[in-house]
C-alpha positions in Angstrom: 0.1 0.1 0.0 1.4 3.3 -0.9 1.3 6.7 1.3 -1.8 7.9 -0.8 -3.7 4.8 -0.1 -2.7 4.8 3.6 -5.1 7.9 4.1 -8.2 6.0 3.4 -10.4 4.8 6.2 -12.6 2.6 4.0 -12.0 -0.7 1.9 -14.3 0.9 -0.7 -11.6 3.6 -1.4 -8.8 1.2 -1.1 -10.3 -1.1 -3.6 -11.2 1.4 -6.2 -7.7 2.9 -5.9 -6.1 -0.5 -6.2 -8.2 -1.1 -9.4 -7.3 2.2 -10.9 -3.4 1.8 -10.0 -3.6 -1.7 -11.7 -4.9 -0.1 -14.9 -2.3 2.7 -14.9 0.7 0.5 -15.9 3.7 2.8 -16.8 1.4 5.8 -17.9 0.2 7.5 -14.7 -3.4 7.3 -15.8 -5.5 4.7 -17.5 -7.6 5.1 -20.6 -11.4 5.5 -20.0 -12.0 2.4 -22.1 -10.1 0.2 -19.8 -12.3 1.1 -16.8 -15.2 -1.4 -16.5 -17.3 -0.5 -13.5 -18.7 -4.1 -13.5 -15.1 -5.3 -12.4 -16.0 -3.4 -9.2 -19.6 -4.8 -8.7 -19.4 -4.7 -5.0 -18.4 -1.2 -4.9 -20.9 0.0 -7.6 -23.0 1.9 -5.3 -20.1 3.9 -4.2 -18.5 4.5 -7.7 -18.6 7.5 -10.1 -17.3 8.9 -13.4 -17.5 12.5 -14.1 -16.6 13.8 -17.5 -14.4 16.9 -17.7 -16.3 19.6 -19.6 -14.0 22.3 -21.1 -15.6 25.6 -21.7 -14.3 28.1 -24.5 -13.0 30.5 -21.7 -10.7 27.7 -20.4 -12.8 27.0 -17.4 -13.8 23.5 -16.3 -16.8 21.8 -15.0 -17.7 18.2 -14.5 -20.8 16.2 -15.7 -22.2 13.2 -13.9 -21.7 10.1 -16.3 -22.0 7.2 -14.0 -23.1 7.7 -10.5 -23.7 4.7 -8.0 -26.9 4.4 -6.0 -25.2 5.5 -2.6 -23.8 8.8 -4.1 -27.4 9.5 -5.8 -28.8 9.0 -2.4 -26.3 11.5 -0.8 -26.9 13.9 -3.7 -30.6 13.8 -3.5 -31.3 11.8 -6.9 -29.7 10.4 -9.9 -27.9 13.4 -11.5 -26.5 11.7 -14.5 -25.9 14.3 -17.4 -26.0 17.1 -14.7 -23.0 19.5 -14.0 -21.4 19.2 -10.5 -21.5 22.8 -10.0 -25.2 22.9 -10.4 -25.8 19.9 -8.1 -23.4 21.2 -5.2 -24.7 24.8 -5.6 -23.3 26.8 -2.7 -21.1 24.0 -1.5 -19.1 24.0 -4.9 -16.7 26.7 -3.9 -15.5 24.5 -1.0 -14.5 21.6 -3.1 -14.0 22.8 -6.8 -10.1 23.1 -6.5 -10.1 19.5 -5.5 -11.4 18.6 -9.1 -9.5 21.2 -11.0 -6.2 20.1 -9.3 -6.6 16.6 -10.6 -7.2 17.9 -14.2 -4.3 20.3 -14.0 -1.7 17.8 -12.5 -3.0 14.4 -13.5 -2.6 13.2 -10.0 -5.1 11.8 -7.8 -6.9 13.7 -4.9 -8.2 12.4 -1.6 -10.5 14.3 0.7 -12.3 13.7 4.0 -14.6 16.4 4.9 -17.1 17.0 7.8 -19.9 19.4 8.0 -20.9 19.0 4.3 -24.4 18.3 3.2 -26.2 18.3 0.0 -29.4 16.6 0.4 -29.2 14.5 3.6 -27.6 15.2 6.9 -24.4 13.5 5.9 -21.8 14.9 8.3 -18.5 13.3 7.0 -17.4 11.7 3.8 -14.2 10.5 2.1 -13.6 10.6 -1.5 -11.0 10.0 -4.2 -10.8 11.6 -7.5 -8.6 9.6 -10.1 -7.6 10.9 -13.4 -8.7 9.0 -16.7 -7.8 10.0 -20.2 -9.5 9.3 -23.6 -6.1 9.6 -25.4 -3.3 9.4 -22.8 -2.4 12.9 -23.1 -4.8 14.7 -20.8 -7.4 14.2 -18.1 -10.9 13.8 -19.8 -12.7 12.2 -16.9 -12.5 11.6 -13.2 -13.2 8.0 -12.0 -13.5 7.5 -8.2 -15.4 6.3 -5.0 -17.0 7.9 -2.0 -18.1 6.7 1.4 -20.6 8.9 3.5 -21.2 8.7 7.3 -24.7 10.0 8.4 -24.9 12.0 11.3 
């Protein structure tokens, strides 16, 4: 287990990260076509894939592509096709740099936060954002997993 994975409290994140690392090979990030969420059936309720949406002004947003049922529950419904900025609303400014940093650097991001609520009274969550590419030369999607503790 590497230093990044030592931060994770749950097996959900450890397993998703190990899967992603196994796909990376020598490249630093896997291609999107290599990811098959069915390889992680047990984790599917906690998995997501967000497409990177590049605007003409150079800004980024992220569109829900795959959203596990546990994540949908935490976010108040199935938001496939919607932008994270719209779903997170006022909370977006607290977390957007996590997402942008992965796109800029191509390196994973881990966060554990408390006091964050979208639809339910989830007090604490941990989440990993893992870069994925369509072509191998830039981050085109974020694959990851999240676990929520209700409070």
